[in-house]
C-alpha positions in Angstrom: -9.9 -32.6 -17.6 -9.7 -29.1 -19.1 -13.0 -29.5 -20.9 -14.6 -30.6 -17.6 -13.1 -27.6 -15.8 -14.5 -25.2 -18.4 -18.0 -26.7 -18.4 -18.2 -26.7 -14.6 -17.0 -23.1 -14.4 -19.5 -22.0 -17.1 -22.3 -23.6 -15.1 -21.1 -22.7 -11.6 -20.1 -19.0 -12.0 -23.5 -17.7 -13.1 -25.2 -19.7 -10.3 -22.8 -18.3 -7.7 -23.3 -14.7 -8.9 -27.1 -15.1 -9.1 -27.1 -16.5 -5.6 -25.0 -13.6 -4.2 -27.2 -11.0 -5.8 -30.7 -12.4 -6.0 -31.3 -14.8 -3.2 -33.3 -13.3 -0.3 -31.1 -12.9 2.8 -32.5 -15.9 4.6 -32.0 -18.0 1.4 -28.5 -16.7 1.0 -27.7 -17.6 4.6 -29.1 -21.1 4.1 -27.2 -21.7 0.9 -24.0 -20.4 2.5 -24.5 -22.7 5.5 -24.8 -25.7 3.2 -21.6 -24.8 1.4 -19.9 -24.4 4.8 -21.1 -27.8 5.9 -19.8 -29.4 2.7 -16.5 -27.7 3.4 -16.5 -29.2 6.9 -17.2 -32.7 5.5 -14.3 -32.4 3.1 -12.1 -31.2 6.0 -12.8 -34.4 7.9 -10.3 -36.0 5.5 -7.5 -33.9 7.0 -8.3 -35.3 10.5 -6.7 -38.6 11.4 -9.8 -40.2 13.0 -11.4 -43.6 12.7 -14.7 -42.0 11.8 -15.3 -39.1 9.5 -19.0 -39.1 10.6 -17.9 -38.5 14.2 -15.6 -35.7 13.2 -18.4 -34.2 11.1 -20.8 -34.3 14.0 -18.3 -32.3 16.0 -18.0 -29.7 13.2 -21.8 -29.5 12.7 -22.5 -29.1 16.5 -19.8 -26.3 16.8 -21.1 -24.5 13.7 -24.7 -24.8 14.9 -23.6 -23.3 18.3 -22.4 -20.2 16.5 -25.7 -19.8 14.7 -27.5 -19.9 18.1 -25.0 -17.7 19.9 -24.6 -15.0 17.2 -27.5 -13.0 15.7 -28.2 -13.9 12.0 -30.8 -11.3 11.1 -29.7 -8.8 8.6 -30.1 -5.7 10.9 -27.8 -7.2 13.6 -25.3 -8.2 11.0 -25.3 -4.8 9.3 -24.7 -3.2 12.7 -21.6 -5.5 13.3 -22.1 -6.5 16.9 -19.2 -7.2 19.2 -19.6 -10.9 18.8 -19.2 -10.5 15.0 -16.1 -8.3 15.4 -14.7 -11.0 17.6 -15.2 -13.6 14.9 -13.4 -11.4 12.4 -10.5 -10.8 14.9 -10.2 -14.5 15.5 -10.2 -15.1 11.8 -7.5 -12.5 11.2 -5.3 -13.9 13.9 -5.8 -17.5 12.6 -4.7 -16.6 9.1 -1.5 -15.0 10.4 -0.7 -18.2 12.3 -1.8 -20.5 9.5 0.4 -18.5 7.0 3.4 -18.9 9.3 2.7 -22.6 9.4 2.6 -22.9 5.7 5.7 -20.8 5.0 7.7 -22.8 7.6 6.4 -26.3 6.4 7.5 -29.0 6.8 9.2 -28.2 10.1 6.0 -26.6 11.4 4.1 -29.8 10.8 5.8 -31.4 13.9 3.6 -29.0 16.0 0.2 -30.2 14.8 0.3 -33.0 12.2 -0.2 -35.7 14.9 -3.0 -34.0 16.7 -6.6 -34.6 15.6 -7.8 -31.9 18.0 -5.5 -29.4 16.3 -6.8 -30.3 12.9 -10.4 -30.0 14.0 -9.7 -26.6 15.6 -8.0 -25.5 12.3 -11.2 -26.5 10.5 -13.4 -24.3 12.7 -10.9 -21.4 12.5 -11.0 -21.6 8.7 -14.7 -22.1 7.9 -16.5 -20.3 10.7 -15.0 -16.8 10.1 -15.5 -17.4 6.4 -19.2 -18.0 6.8 -19.8 -15.0 9.1 -17.6 -12.6 7.1 -19.7 -13.2 4.0 -22.9 -12.6 5.9 -21.6 -9.4 7.4 -20.4 -8.1 4.0 -23.7 -9.1 2.4 -25.7 -7.3 5.1 -23.9 -3.9 4.6 -26.6 -1.2 3.9 -29.0 -4.0 3.1 -32.2 -2.0 3.9 -31.1 1.1 2.0 -29.5 -0.8 -0.9 -30.0 -4.6 -1.1 -27.3 -5.1 -3.7 -24.6 -3.0 -2.0 -23.4 -5.9 0.2 -23.5 -8.3 -2.8 -21.2 -5.9 -4.7 -18.8 -6.0 -1.7 -18.7 -9.8 -1.8 -18.2 -9.8 -5.5 -15.4 -7.2 -5.2 -13.5 -9.6 -2.9 -14.1 -12.5 -5.4 -12.8 -10.3 -8.2 -9.7 -9.3 -6.2 -8.9 -13.0 -5.5 -9.6 -14.1 -9.1 -7.4 -11.3 -10.5 -4.6 -12.2 -8.1 -4.8 -15.9 -9.2 -4.7 -14.8 -12.9 -2.0 -12.3 -12.5 0.1 -14.7 -10.4 -0.2 -17.4 -13.0 1.0 -15.4 -15.9 3.6 -13.3 -14.1 4.9 -16.4 -12.3 5.2 -18.3 -15.5 7.0 -15.5 -17.2 9.2 -14.1 -14.4 9.0 -16.6 -11.5 12.3 -17.5 -10.0 12.0 -17.3 -6.2 9.8 -19.9 -4.6 7.4 -18.9 -1.9 7.0 -22.2 -0.1 8.5 -25.0 -2.3 7.7 -27.7 0.2 4.0 -26.9 0.0 3.5 -25.6 -3.6 6.6 -25.6 -5.8 4.9 -23.5 -8.5 4.1 -20.4 -6.4 6.7 -17.7 -6.7 7.4 -14.2 -5.2 7.3 -12.8 -8.7 3.9 -14.4 -9.3 2.6 -12.9 -6.0 3.8 -9.4 -7.0 2.2 -9.7 -10.5 -1.0 -10.9 -9.0 -1.1 -8.1 -6.5 -0.6 -5.4 -9.1 -3.5 -6.8 -11.2 -5.7 -7.3 -8.2 -5.1 -3.7 -6.9 -6.1 -2.4 -10.4 -9.2 -4.5 -10.4 -10.0 -3.4 -6.8 -9.8 0.2 -7.8 -11.8 -0.1 -11.0 -14.3 -2.4 -9.4 -14.9 -0.1 -6.4 -15.3 2.8 -8.8 -17.8 1.0 -11.1 -19.8 -0.4 -8.3 -19.7 2.8 -6.2 -18.2 1.1 -3.2 -16.9 3.7 -0.7 -13.5 3.5 0.9 -11.9 6.2 3.2 -9.4 6.9 0.4 -7.4 5.5 -2.4 -4.6 4.5 0.0 -7.0 2.5 2.2 -8.5 0.7 -0.9 -5.1 -0.3 -2.2 -3.8 -1.3 1.2 -6.8 -3.5 1.9 -6.6 -5.0 -1.6 -2.9 -5.7 -1.1 -3.4 -7.4 2.3 -6.3 -9.4 0.9 -4.2 -10.6 -2.0 -1.3 -11.7 0.1 -3.5 -13.6 2.6 -5.6 -15.2 -0.2 -2.4 -16.6 -1.7 -1.3 -17.9 1.7 -4.8 -19.4 2.2 -4.3 -21.4 -0.9 -0.9 -22.6 0.5 -2.5 -23.5 3.8 -5.0 -25.9 2.2 -2.3 -27.4 0.1 -0.3 -28.0 3.2 -3.2 -29.8 4.9 -3.8 -31.9 1.8 -0.1 -32.8 1.5 0.0 -34.0 5.2 -3.2 -36.0 4.6 -1.8 -37.5 1.4 -4.7 -36.4 -0.9 -4.7 -34.4 -4.1 -8.2 -32.9 -4.0 -10.5 -32.2 -1.1 -13.4 -33.8 -2.9 -15.0 -34.7 -6.3 -18.2 -32.7 -6.1 -17.1 -30.3 -8.8 -16.0 -32.2 -12.0 -12.5 -31.0 -13.1 -12.1 -28.8 -10.1 -12.1 -31.2 -7.1 -14.0 -30.3 -4.0 -15.6 -27.2 -2.4 -12.5 -26.5 -0.4 -10.4 -26.6 -3.6 -12.5 -23.7 -5.0 -12.9 -21.6 -1.9 -9.4 -22.0 -0.2 -8.3 -18.5 -1.2 -11.6 -17.0 -0.3 -11.7 -18.6 3.2 -8.7 -16.4 4.0 -9.5 -13.4 1.9 -13.1 -12.7 3.0 -12.5 -12.6 6.8 -9.4 -10.4 6.4 -11.1 -8.1 3.9 -14.1 -7.8 6.2 -11.9 -7.2 9.2 -10.3 -4.2 7.7 -13.4 -2.9 5.8 -15.9 -3.2 8.6 -13.7 -2.5 11.6 
């Protein structure tokens, strides 16, 4: 299993980074749309429905409707229209609600676990803001500096990866107080704090190296801290849905890693929230 994880990561990481930096914007949008659709397909497992295909059709139709309703050209995305701000606001509100559901699980499950409609809605609220937030970040100053937005997206990835790494080692060394033992017994408050410290350092150094502007050091650290906390909770939220559905991994598309949702669960929360604070 470990060998598979390492091989997959060594292949996948360069492809992801190359896609973020070197795909033309239309190609980047198309690739991101495919990833989002795969995420929706994996989410159909969380919905208690007699037909995954029927549920996927609902997801695909709703996602397509947003592509028609919201402008996807780089100039409109860079300007951050009111519709785009609305998507970010909805994403931010959803992650506050979802985090509360995860922290109070299993008692909170009584509110939604028996409702297919709720689970479908949760899928939209998780993946649609994720898709649009990445596009908005990628479009920042695209005409003046095509790689600036790519650096923003990578900065969020670095923050999340640093938080995961810091949380693992600090949690293993100092972890005593469980965050949400009914969902993920290995996550601790001490791990979260350790991950946050490393992530804030990475955010500061990454922003400095990549020349990413913030209104000040306080704003940078505050946004990084909020992004870290919500990314950890995003991981808990997907774990909660998998636990209710009785599955270990969301898929098998990535050998040793599971499915797409297993790899992007923290990012689905971190990217919309980071974009909400950075762009608005």
